[in-house]
PAFITI-276334 format. One record per residue: residue number from 0; x, y, z negated of N, C-alpha, C, O, CB in turn. Coordinates in pm, 1 decimal, m for minus. Each point is the difference from the previous one (the first is absolute). Glycine has a CB too. Layout:
pos=NUM n_px=X n_py=Y n_pz=Z ca_px=X ca_py=Y ca_pz=Z c_px=X c_py=Y c_pz=Z o_px=X o_py=Y o_pz=Z cb_px=X cb_py=Y cb_pz=Z
...
# end
This chain:
pos=0 n_px=84.2 n_py=m119.5 n_pz=0.0 ca_px=m84.2 ca_py=119.5 ca_pz=0.0 c_px=88.2 c_py=125.3 c_pz=0.0 o_px=99.9 o_py=6.1 o_pz=m71.7 cb_px=m283.6 cb_py=m131.2 cb_pz=m51.2
pos=1 n_px=147.6 n_py=220.9 n_pz=200.6 ca_px=74.0 ca_py=125.4 ca_pz=10.2 c_px=m33.0 c_py=86.4 c_pz=m121.1 o_px=m116.0 o_py=10.5 o_pz=m40.0 cb_px=115.1 cb_py=m22.1 cb_pz=293.8
pos=2 n_px=104.4 n_py=73.7 n_pz=m312.4 ca_px=m29.5 ca_py=84.8 ca_pz=m115.9 c_px=m61.1 c_py=133.0 c_pz=44.6 o_px=6.9 o_py=39.0 o_pz=116.6 cb_px=182.4 cb_py=m146.8 cb_pz=m243.9
pos=3 n_px=m248.2 n_py=174.2 n_pz=30.8 ca_px=m74.5 ca_py=124.1 ca_pz=26.0 c_px=85.1 c_py=105.1 c_pz=71.7 o_px=m48.4 o_py=66.8 o_pz=91.4 cb_px=m89.1 cb_py=m114.3 cb_pz=m294.2
pos=4 n_px=262.1 n_py=62.2 n_pz=162.6 ca_px=84.4 ca_py=105.8 ca_pz=56.4 c_px=41.8 c_py=m31.5 c_pz=143.0 o_px=9.3 o_py=90.1 o_pz=83.4 cb_px=72.8 cb_py=m38.2 cb_pz=m313.0
pos=5 n_px=m56.8 n_py=m180.2 n_pz=258.6 ca_px=31.4 ca_py=m38.3 ca_pz=137.6 c_px=m120.6 c_py=24.8 c_pz=90.6 o_px=13.8 o_py=47.7 o_pz=112.6 cb_px=149.6 cb_py=m221.1 cb_pz=m196.3
pos=6 n_px=m280.9 n_py=140.5 n_pz=32.5 ca_px=m123.1 ca_py=20.1 ca_pz=75.6 c_px=m26.5 c_py=148.6 c_pz=23.5 o_px=m37.4 o_py=40.8 o_pz=110.0 cb_px=m54.3 cb_py=m253.2 cb_pz=m206.9
pos=7 n_px=111.2 n_py=291.7 n_pz=m6.8 ca_px=m18.7 ca_py=145.2 ca_pz=12.5 c_px=98.3 c_py=56.7 c_pz=103.4 o_px=m37.7 o_py=82.7 o_pz=83.1 cb_px=m40.9 cb_py=m69.1 cb_pz=m324.6
pos=8 n_px=203.4 n_py=m58.2 n_pz=235.8 ca_px=100.7 ca_py=43.5 ca_pz=96.6 c_px=m35.9 c_py=m39.8 c_pz=142.0 o_px=20.3 o_py=76.8 o_pz=94.0 cb_px=150.6 cb_py=m94.2 cb_pz=m272.2
pos=9 n_px=m224.4 n_py=m103.3 n_pz=193.3 ca_px=m42.6 ca_py=m47.9 ca_pz=131.6 c_px=m110.2 c_py=90.0 c_pz=56.5 o_px=4.1 o_py=37.3 o_pz=117.2 cb_px=56.7 cb_py=m273.5 cb_pz=m182.5
pos=10 n_px=m157.6 n_py=270.3 n_pz=m17.0 ca_px=m110.2 ca_py=86.5 ca_pz=44.2 c_px=51.8 c_py=139.4 c_pz=34.8 o_px=m36.8 o_py=56.6 o_pz=102.9 cb_px=m124.0 cb_py=m186.7 cb_pz=m247.0
pos=11 n_px=245.4 n_py=184.6 n_pz=58.7 ca_px=51.3 ca_py=135.7 ca_pz=20.8 c_px=93.0 c_py=11.6 c_pz=121.0 o_px=25.2 o_py=110.4 o_pz=48.4 cb_px=m45.0 cb_py=m76.2 cb_pz=m293.0
pos=12 n_px=70.4 n_py=m146.8 n_pz=293.2 ca_px=91.5 ca_py=1.6 ca_pz=114.4 c_px=m70.9 c_py=31.3 c_pz=132.0 o_px=65.7 o_py=23.3 o_pz=101.5 cb_px=75.9 cb_py=m188.2 cb_pz=m222.5
pos=13 n_px=m273.7 n_py=165.6 n_pz=120.0 ca_px=m75.4 ca_py=27.7 ca_pz=123.0 c_px=m108.3 c_py=103.3 c_pz=m26.7 o_px=m83.5 o_py=m18.4 o_pz=m88.6 cb_px=129.2 cb_py=m214.4 cb_pz=171.7
pos=14 n_px=m44.6 n_py=340.0 n_pz=m7.6 ca_px=m103.2 ca_py=102.8 ca_pz=m19.2 c_px=m138.1 c_py=m54.7 c_pz=33.4 o_px=m100.2 o_py=45.1 o_pz=m55.5 cb_px=268.2 cb_py=133.2 cb_pz=108.8
pos=15 n_px=m173.4 n_py=m275.8 n_pz=37.4 ca_px=m128.8 ca_py=m61.3 ca_pz=33.9 c_px=m55.4 c_py=m78.6 c_pz=m118.7 o_px=m117.8 o_py=11.7 o_pz=m33.4 cb_px=188.1 cb_py=m25.3 cb_pz=274.8
pos=16 n_px=15.0 n_py=m66.1 n_pz=m304.3 ca_px=m45.0 ca_py=m79.0 ca_pz=m115.7 c_px=m43.5 c_py=91.3 c_pz=m113.5 o_px=m100.8 o_py=m26.2 o_pz=m65.6 cb_px=256.2 cb_py=m159.7 cb_pz=130.8
pos=17 n_px=m80.6 n_py=292.3 n_pz=m88.7 ca_px=m35.5 ca_py=95.6 ca_pz=m106.2 c_px=m135.8 c_py=62.6 c_pz=29.1 o_px=m86.6 o_py=4.0 o_pz=m87.4 cb_px=330.7 cb_py=43.9 cb_pz=44.8
pos=18 n_px=m263.2 n_py=0.6 n_pz=163.9 ca_px=m125.5 ca_py=66.9 ca_pz=36.6 c_px=m119.0 c_py=m94.6 c_pz=m12.3 o_px=m105.9 o_py=39.3 o_pz=m48.8 cb_px=233.3 cb_py=110.2 cb_pz=204.1
pos=19 n_px=m110.4 n_py=m273.1 n_pz=m111.6 ca_px=m108.7 ca_py=m98.0 ca_pz=m8.1 c_px=m32.3 c_py=m32.6 c_pz=m144.7 o_px=m117.2 o_py=m7.6 o_pz=m36.9 cb_px=186.4 cb_py=m87.9 cb_pz=257.4
pos=20 n_px=32.0 n_py=76.3 n_pz=m302.4 ca_px=m23.8 ca_py=m29.7 ca_pz=m142.2 c_px=m74.4 c_py=115.8 c_pz=m66.2 o_px=m93.3 o_py=m22.1 o_pz=m77.2 cb_px=301.9 cb_py=m120.8 cb_pz=69.4
pos=21 n_px=m168.1 n_py=264.7 n_pz=37.3 ca_px=m67.2 ca_py=116.9 ca_pz=m58.8 c_px=m145.0 c_py=9.3 c_pz=46.2 o_px=m89.0 o_py=27.7 o_pz=m80.3 cb_px=309.0 cb_py=92.2 cb_pz=70.9
pos=22 n_px=m244.1 n_py=m142.7 n_pz=137.1 ca_px=m136.8 ca_py=7.2 ca_pz=52.9 c_px=m88.4 c_py=m108.6 c_pz=m61.0 o_px=m115.7 o_py=25.7 o_pz=m33.3 cb_px=205.1 cb_py=69.8 cb_pz=247.6
pos=23 n_px=m36.0 n_py=m215.3 n_pz=m229.0 ca_px=m78.4 ca_py=m110.6 ca_pz=m55.6 c_px=m19.8 c_py=12.8 c_pz=m150.7 o_px=m86.2 o_py=m66.7 o_pz=m57.3 cb_px=173.5 cb_py=m78.4 cb_pz=239.3
pos=24 n_px=m8.2 n_py=229.9 n_pz=m246.1 ca_px=m17.2 ca_py=19.3 ca_pz=m144.8 c_px=m130.0 c_py=74.3 c_pz=m30.3 o_px=m51.0 o_py=m6.0 o_pz=m111.9 cb_px=300.8 cb_py=9.1 cb_pz=83.6
pos=25 n_px=m302.7 n_py=66.4 n_pz=128.1 ca_px=m125.0 ca_py=75.0 ca_pz=m17.7 c_px=m120.7 c_py=m91.3 c_pz=18.9 o_px=m92.5 o_py=1.2 o_pz=m81.3 cb_px=206.2 cb_py=208.2 cb_pz=161.5
pos=26 n_px=m112.6 n_py=m288.6 n_pz=27.2 ca_px=m109.6 ca_py=m93.0 ca_pz=29.2 c_px=42.7 c_py=m93.1 c_pz=112.8 o_px=90.1 o_py=33.6 o_pz=76.7 cb_px=m263.4 cb_py=136.3 cb_pz=m151.3
pos=27 n_px=109.5 n_py=m287.4 n_pz=85.9 ca_px=31.1 ca_py=m90.6 ca_pz=111.1 c_px=m32.1 c_py=66.2 c_pz=134.2 o_px=m91.9 o_py=81.2 o_pz=10.8 cb_px=45.3 cb_py=m279.7 cb_pz=m159.4
pos=28 n_px=124.5 n_py=161.6 n_pz=250.1 ca_px=m17.6 ca_py=58.3 ca_pz=133.1 c_px=29.7 c_py=m104.7 c_pz=106.7 o_px=66.9 o_py=m100.3 o_pz=m25.2 cb_px=m5.2 cb_py=328.7 cb_pz=m63.0
pos=29 n_px=m113.0 n_py=m202.3 n_pz=207.3 ca_px=32.6 ca_py=m83.7 ca_pz=115.7 c_px=128.3 c_py=55.1 c_pz=63.8 o_px=35.8 o_py=115.4 o_pz=m23.1 cb_px=m283.1 cb_py=m173.4 cb_pz=63.4
pos=30 n_px=316.2 n_py=m24.0 n_pz=39.7 ca_px=117.6 ca_py=51.4 ca_pz=70.5 c_px=m32.8 c_py=121.5 c_pz=87.4 o_px=80.4 o_py=92.7 o_pz=10.0 cb_px=13.1 cb_py=m324.0 cb_pz=m11.6
pos=31 n_px=m210.7 n_py=230.9 n_pz=64.6 ca_px=m40.0 ca_py=112.8 ca_pz=85.3 c_px=m16.7 c_py=127.3 c_pz=m83.7 o_px=40.3 o_py=108.2 o_pz=42.8 cb_px=m155.7 cb_py=m268.1 cb_pz=115.9
pos=32 n_px=56.1 n_py=147.0 n_pz=m278.0 ca_px=m15.0 ca_py=115.8 ca_pz=m89.1 c_px=136.6 c_py=52.0 c_pz=m43.8 o_px=21.6 o_py=121.0 o_pz=m7.8 cb_px=m243.1 cb_py=m210.0 cb_pz=m72.0
pos=33 n_px=313.5 n_py=m3.3 n_pz=51.3 ca_px=135.7 ca_py=40.6 ca_pz=m38.7 c_px=69.3 c_py=72.0 c_pz=115.3 o_px=66.8 o_py=101.3 o_pz=m20.3 cb_px=m53.0 cb_py=m296.0 cb_pz=m138.7
pos=34 n_px=m30.1 n_py=141.9 n_pz=279.6 ca_px=59.7 ca_py=62.7 ca_pz=118.4 c_px=m48.1 c_py=144.3 c_pz=14.6 o_px=79.9 o_py=90.8 o_pz=23.0 cb_px=m66.1 cb_py=m315.8 cb_pz=89.6
pos=35 n_px=m142.8 n_py=244.9 n_pz=m126.1 ca_px=m58.5 ca_py=133.5 ca_pz=16.3 c_px=41.4 c_py=93.6 c_pz=m114.1 o_px=38.8 o_py=114.4 o_pz=23.9 cb_px=m233.5 cb_py=m217.7 cb_pz=97.1
pos=36 n_px=186.2 n_py=54.2 n_pz=m244.7 ca_px=31.8 ca_py=83.1 ca_pz=m116.7 c_px=147.6 c_py=38.2 c_pz=m6.6 o_px=34.1 o_py=113.4 o_pz=m33.7 cb_px=m220.6 cb_py=m224.2 cb_pz=m86.9
pos=37 n_px=273.5 n_py=15.8 n_pz=152.7 ca_px=143.7 ca_py=21.7 ca_pz=m16.4 c_px=69.9 c_py=46.8 c_pz=127.1 o_px=116.6 o_py=39.4 o_pz=m3.6 cb_px=m122.1 cb_py=m212.3 cb_pz=m171.3
pos=38 n_px=m66.2 n_py=168.6 n_pz=288.0 ca_px=58.4 ca_py=36.8 ca_pz=128.8 c_px=126.7 c_py=m82.0 c_pz=29.3 o_px=104.2 o_py=52.7 o_pz=39.0 cb_px=m198.4 cb_py=179.7 cb_pz=m66.1
pos=39 n_px=79.8 n_py=m363.0 n_pz=6.3 ca_px=107.4 ca_py=m95.6 ca_pz=25.9 c_px=m52.4 c_py=m98.8 c_pz=103.7 o_px=m115.8 o_py=m41.4 o_pz=m6.7 cb_px=214.8 cb_py=66.5 cb_pz=m229.4
pos=40 n_px=m14.5 n_py=m63.1 n_pz=331.7 ca_px=m41.5 ca_py=m93.6 ca_pz=104.8 c_px=m52.7 c_py=m129.9 c_pz=m60.6 o_px=48.9 o_py=m47.7 o_pz=m102.3 cb_px=121.2 cb_py=147.8 cb_pz=257.8
pos=41 n_px=m271.7 n_py=m155.6 n_pz=m88.8 ca_px=m64.6 ca_py=m122.0 ca_pz=m47.6 c_px=100.4 c_py=m114.3 c_pz=m16.4 o_px=m9.2 o_py=m77.3 o_pz=m95.4 cb_px=m202.1 cb_py=150.1 cb_pz=208.1
pos=42 n_px=306.6 n_py=m83.6 n_pz=m20.5 ca_px=99.3 ca_py=m108.6 ca_pz=m7.7 c_px=83.3 c_py=10.1 c_pz=m127.5 o_px=33.7 o_py=m102.0 o_pz=m60.1 cb_px=m24.5 cb_py=94.7 cb_pz=310.7
pos=43 n_px=24.4 n_py=129.4 n_pz=m292.4 ca_px=75.6 ca_py=19.4 ca_pz=m124.2 c_px=m86.1 c_py=m35.4 c_pz=m121.0 o_px=48.0 o_py=m61.4 o_pz=m95.3 cb_px=88.2 cb_py=242.7 cb_pz=205.3
pos=44 n_px=m263.2 n_py=m142.4 n_pz=m105.6 ca_px=m93.2 ca_py=m31.7 ca_pz=m108.8 c_px=m11.5 c_py=m151.1 c_pz=m15.0 o_px=10.8 o_py=m53.8 o_pz=m110.1 cb_px=m138.9 cb_py=267.7 cb_pz=151.2
pos=45 n_px=106.2 n_py=m280.6 n_pz=70.3 ca_px=m17.8 ca_py=m144.9 ca_pz=0.4 c_px=122.6 c_py=m71.8 c_pz=m56.2 o_px=m12.5 o_py=m89.7 o_pz=m83.3 cb_px=m139.0 cb_py=112.5 cb_pz=281.0
pos=46 n_px=269.6 n_py=17.1 n_pz=m151.7 ca_px=123.1 ca_py=m63.0 ca_pz=m47.0 c_px=21.6 c_py=25.8 c_pz=m148.4 o_px=35.2 o_py=m91.5 o_pz=m74.4 cb_px=63.1 cb_py=116.5 cb_pz=302.9
pos=47 n_px=m119.0 n_py=98.2 n_pz=m272.0 ca_px=20.1 ca_py=34.4 ca_pz=m141.0 c_px=m99.3 c_py=m73.7 c_pz=m89.8 o_px=36.5 o_py=m44.3 o_pz=m108.9 cb_px=49.4 cb_py=269.6 cb_pz=178.4
pos=48 n_px=m210.8 n_py=m238.8 n_pz=m25.1 ca_px=m98.7 ca_py=m74.7 ca_pz=m79.5 c_px=42.1 c_py=m145.9 c_pz=m15.1 o_px=m15.2 o_py=m58.1 o_pz=m107.4 cb_px=m166.7 cb_py=212.3 cb_pz=187.8
pos=49 n_px=234.7 n_py=m213.7 n_pz=26.4 ca_px=47.1 ca_py=m138.6 ca_pz=m8.2 c_px=116.2 c_py=m10.4 c_pz=m97.3 o_px=3.1 o_py=m90.9 o_pz=m83.0 cb_px=m77.3 cb_py=49.4 cb_pz=319.3
pos=50 n_px=169.6 n_py=133.1 n_pz=m227.3 ca_px=115.3 ca_py=m1.9 ca_pz=m90.4 c_px=m44.1 c_py=16.2 c_pz=m145.4 o_px=46.1 o_py=m72.5 o_pz=m88.1 cb_px=97.6 cb_py=167.4 cb_pz=271.3
pos=51 n_px=m232.7 n_py=0.2 n_pz=m207.3 ca_px=m47.5 ca_py=25.1 ca_pz=m136.3 c_px=m83.2 c_py=m116.8 c_pz=m52.0 o_px=4.1 o_py=m32.0 o_pz=m118.8 cb_px=m3.2 cb_py=278.0 cb_pz=165.9
pos=52 n_px=m74.8 n_py=m308.2 n_pz=40.6 ca_px=m78.2 ca_py=m118.1 ca_pz=m36.8 c_px=92.7 c_py=m116.4 c_pz=m34.8 o_px=m22.5 o_py=m71.2 o_pz=m97.9 cb_px=m165.7 cb_py=147.7 cb_pz=247.5
pos=53 n_px=292.1 n_py=m95.0 n_pz=m69.0 ca_px=98.2 ca_py=m106.2 ca_pz=m26.1 c_px=70.6 c_py=20.1 c_pz=m133.8 o_px=39.2 o_py=m97.0 o_pz=m64.9 cb_px=m6.3 cb_py=71.6 cb_pz=311.4
pos=54 n_px=m16.7 n_py=150.6 n_pz=m287.4 ca_px=65.0 ca_py=31.5 ca_pz=m128.2 c_px=m97.8 c_py=m8.4 c_pz=m117.5 o_px=41.2 o_py=7.6 o_pz=m115.8 cb_px=118.5 cb_py=140.7 cb_pz=238.8
pos=55 n_px=m289.2 n_py=m163.9 n_pz=m93.3 ca_px=m99.2 ca_py=m17.1 ca_pz=m105.5 c_px=m51.6 c_py=127.7 c_pz=m62.5 o_px=m55.4 o_py=m3.5 o_pz=m109.9 cb_px=163.2 cb_py=m207.4 cb_pz=67.3
pos=56 n_px=m90.9 n_py=324.4 n_pz=110.2 ca_px=m47.2 ca_py=127.3 ca_pz=m56.2 c_px=m126.1 c_py=51.8 c_pz=69.0 o_px=m66.5 o_py=90.3 o_pz=m50.7 cb_px=302.2 cb_py=m37.4 cb_pz=m8.2
pos=57 n_px=m267.9 n_py=m110.2 n_pz=173.6 ca_px=m120.8 ca_py=35.2 ca_pz=75.1 c_px=m69.2 c_py=m130.7 c_pz=37.2 o_px=65.9 o_py=m101.0 o_pz=25.1 cb_px=36.9 cb_py=318.3 cb_pz=66.3
pos=58 n_px=m236.6 n_py=m214.7 n_pz=m87.9 ca_px=m73.9 ca_py=m119.0 ca_pz=41.2 c_px=m117.1 c_py=38.9 c_pz=88.7 o_px=m55.0 o_py=109.7 o_pz=m10.1 cb_px=122.7 cb_py=m227.0 cb_pz=m201.1
pos=59 n_px=m104.1 n_py=23.9 n_pz=298.6 ca_px=m118.9 ca_py=19.2 ca_pz=83.0 c_px=m120.2 c_py=m37.9 c_pz=m84.7 o_px=m7.6 o_py=m111.3 o_pz=m52.1 cb_px=134.2 cb_py=63.8 cb_pz=269.4
pos=60 n_px=m219.9 n_py=139.8 n_pz=m230.7 ca_px=m118.1 ca_py=m21.3 ca_pz=m83.4 c_px=m113.9 c_py=m66.8 c_pz=76.7 o_px=m95.9 o_py=m48.1 o_pz=m60.3 cb_px=162.4 cb_py=247.1 cb_pz=m73.4
pos=61 n_px=m56.1 n_py=m201.9 n_pz=266.3 ca_px=m104.9 ca_py=m59.7 ca_pz=84.2 c_px=63.2 c_py=m94.2 c_pz=103.2 o_px=m15.4 o_py=22.6 o_pz=120.0 cb_px=m131.2 cb_py=182.8 cb_pz=m151.6
pos=62 n_px=217.0 n_py=m310.1 n_pz=m12.0 ca_px=73.7 ca_py=m85.7 ca_pz=93.8 c_px=m87.9 c_py=m76.2 c_pz=99.3 o_px=47.7 o_py=m38.2 o_pz=106.9 cb_px=121.6 cb_py=16.3 cb_pz=m283.1
pos=63 n_px=m295.5 n_py=m0.5 n_pz=143.4 ca_px=m88.1 ca_py=m75.6 ca_pz=90.0 c_px=m44.8 c_py=81.9 c_pz=121.2 o_px=m44.1 o_py=m55.9 o_pz=100.4 cb_px=m33.3 cb_py=m74.4 cb_pz=m297.8
pos=64 n_px=88.8 n_py=260.8 n_pz=187.6 ca_px=m42.7 ca_py=86.2 ca_pz=110.5 c_px=109.9 c_py=11.0 c_pz=105.0 o_px=118.2 o_py=9.6 o_pz=m32.7 cb_px=m266.1 cb_py=119.2 cb_pz=m124.2
pos=65 n_px=106.7 n_py=m130.4 n_pz=284.0 ca_px=96.5 ca_py=17.1 ca_pz=108.1 c_px=32.9 c_py=148.2 c_pz=18.9 o_px=114.8 o_py=36.3 o_pz=25.7 cb_px=m202.2 cb_py=m244.8 cb_pz=86.7
pos=66 n_px=m13.9 n_py=292.6 n_pz=m125.5 ca_px=18.8 ca_py=144.9 ca_pz=9.6 c_px=m38.0 c_py=62.6 c_pz=m132.9 o_px=m62.3 o_py=m64.5 o_pz=m84.3 cb_px=15.9 cb_py=62.9 cb_pz=333.5
pos=67 n_px=83.3 n_py=125.6 n_pz=m267.4 ca_px=m30.8 ca_py=74.8 ca_pz=m122.9 c_px=56.8 c_py=m67.5 c_pz=m124.5 o_px=m67.4 o_py=m9.5 o_pz=m102.5 cb_px=m140.2 cb_py=92.9 cb_pz=211.8
pos=68 n_px=331.2 n_py=m129.8 n_pz=m99.6 ca_px=65.3 ca_py=m58.3 ca_pz=m117.0 c_px=42.4 c_py=113.0 c_pz=m92.4 o_px=66.4 o_py=94.8 o_pz=41.8 cb_px=13.8 cb_py=m295.8 cb_pz=91.6
pos=69 n_px=m119.2 n_py=189.5 n_pz=m258.2 ca_px=37.1 ca_py=99.5 ca_pz=m99.8 c_px=117.9 c_py=m51.1 c_pz=m80.7 o_px=5.9 o_py=m117.2 o_pz=m37.2 cb_px=m242.9 cb_py=201.2 cb_pz=25.4
pos=70 n_px=331.2 n_py=6.4 n_pz=m14.7 ca_px=118.0 ca_py=m31.6 ca_pz=m79.0 c_px=0.0 c_py=85.0 c_pz=m125.9 o_px=m45.2 o_py=114.5 o_pz=0.0 cb_px=174.7 cb_py=m176.9 cb_pz=207.6
pos=71 n_px=m78.0 n_py=3.8 n_pz=m314.5 ca_px=10.9 ca_py=71.4 ca_pz=m126.3 c_px=124.5 c_py=m45.5 c_pz=m73.6 o_px=66.1 o_py=m95.6 o_pz=40.4 cb_px=m315.8 cb_py=119.4 cb_pz=m53.4
pos=72 n_px=280.6 n_py=45.0 n_pz=m94.6 ca_px=115.3 ca_py=m36.0 ca_pz=m81.4 c_px=m33.9 c_py=m118.7 c_pz=m89.4 o_px=m112.9 o_py=m13.1 o_pz=m47.4 cb_px=193.0 cb_py=251.6 cb_pz=52.0
pos=73 n_px=18.0 n_py=m324.2 n_pz=m26.8 ca_px=m13.1 ca_py=m107.8 ca_pz=m96.7 c_px=30.7 c_py=57.7 c_pz=m138.3 o_px=35.5 o_py=117.3 o_pz=m11.6 cb_px=29.1 cb_py=m295.3 cb_pz=184.7
pos=74 n_px=m77.8 n_py=97.4 n_pz=m276.6 ca_px=36.8 ca_py=45.2 ca_pz=m135.2 c_px=146.3 c_py=41.2 c_pz=m2.5 o_px=36.1 o_py=101.5 o_pz=m59.6 cb_px=m208.8 cb_py=m254.0 cb_pz=m43.0
pos=75 n_px=256.4 n_py=73.1 n_pz=167.7 ca_px=143.0 ca_py=32.1 ca_pz=6.1 c_px=22.5 c_py=131.1 c_pz=75.2 o_px=83.9 o_py=80.7 o_pz=m40.0 cb_px=m28.0 cb_py=m326.3 cb_pz=32.7
pos=76 n_px=m129.5 n_py=266.8 n_pz=114.6 ca_px=11.1 ca_py=124.2 ca_pz=76.7 c_px=m40.4 c_py=121.0 c_pz=m82.0 o_px=63.5 o_py=105.2 o_pz=7.7 cb_px=m108.3 cb_py=m233.7 cb_pz=199.3
pos=77 n_px=m61.8 n_py=113.4 n_pz=m286.3 ca_px=m45.0 ca_py=109.8 ca_pz=m86.4 c_px=104.3 c_py=31.6 c_pz=m106.2 o_px=20.3 o_py=116.6 o_pz=m34.1 cb_px=m258.5 cb_py=m183.3 cb_pz=73.7
pos=78 n_px=304.5 n_py=m36.0 n_pz=m92.2 ca_px=105.8 ca_py=22.7 ca_pz=m99.8 c_px=114.7 c_py=80.2 c_pz=61.1 o_px=54.5 o_py=90.4 o_pz=m63.4 cb_px=m116.4 cb_py=m305.4 cb_pz=m53.1
pos=79 n_px=97.3 n_py=181.2 n_pz=239.3 ca_px=109.4 ca_py=71.1 ca_pz=68.1 c_px=m36.7 c_py=147.2 c_pz=18.3 o_px=83.3 o_py=87.6 o_pz=m23.1 cb_px=m15.6 cb_py=m300.2 cb_pz=142.6
pos=80 n_px=m190.0 n_py=240.1 n_pz=m78.8 ca_px=m44.2 ca_py=137.6 ca_pz=25.7 c_px=m19.8 c_py=79.3 c_pz=m128.2 o_px=42.3 o_py=115.2 o_pz=m9.1 cb_px=m151.6 cb_py=m195.1 cb_pz=216.5
pos=81 n_px=46.2 n_py=19.5 n_pz=m305.2 ca_px=m43.0 ca_py=75.8 ca_pz=m117.9 c_px=93.3 c_py=m8.6 c_pz=m120.4 o_px=m21.5 o_py=71.0 o_pz=m98.3 cb_px=m205.8 cb_py=m108.9 cb_pz=177.8
pos=82 n_px=329.7 n_py=m46.2 n_pz=m75.0 ca_px=94.6 ca_py=m7.3 ca_pz=m113.5 c_px=117.5 c_py=92.1 c_pz=20.4 o_px=88.8 o_py=6.6 o_pz=m85.0 cb_px=m156.0 cb_py=m241.7 cb_pz=44.9
# end
């Protein structure tokens, strides 16, 4: 398991990951909503969400849906943002 500081450093190493984590700290969003709100290309949003999901700080809240997938922070993700 990655320690908190390594994980925080990993997130801070990318402005895309930071922006997505901050946006999701307010409420769950779809990748399209993140693209529009953050003015970041969809491909960057998609890649960053996968990376953050793989690290266990973001999760898909509607995995059964093909479209309109909502993403939110996990408990670990909230600890990283709010601690």
